[in-house]
Residue, then its C-alpha position, 0 to 999 in steps of 0.5 A: m516505478e521504484i520505492v526510493r524513499k520511506a513514505q506514509a499515507g492514511t489514518m489510524q481512524s475506523s474504516d481506513l488504513m496507513v500504509f508504509l512504504e520503504p525501499a528494499p531489495q525484494l518486494r514484501l507485503e505485510i498486512d495488519s488488520t483488525v478483520k485480517k482473519q476474514f478479509e486479508h486475502l482481499i486486502r492482499r489482492q487489492a494491494e497486488t492490483v495496485l502494486q502491478r499497476f505501478s510496476i512495483t517489484s521491490g520495496i517493503i509495504r506495511i498495511s495497518d488496516r482498520g476496515a477500509l474498503d477497497y477504493a480507500i485501500a487503493a486510494r492510500l496505497e497509490t498515494g504513498l507510492l506517489r510520495a515513495c517513488a522517483d517518478q512522480r507520475t500522477s497515475p500509471 
């Protein structure tokens, strides 16, 4: 799948996150989190897993996290990808 338009998913509530996606020639994953020092590597790993499952190789993905759990990170990113990509499959 390819990111072809800007999209976002999520909320800025406690224990949730916002995901912002936009087209770009290269893949860039930016993470801002209230728990960045402790959990950035786990947030990044979860996001990279979802990006691989959707075969995303380019685009800017910004995650603004407020302490979300793994399943929320995956769900918000998946929703954002479905909104941003040309191919609107329900899942990879």
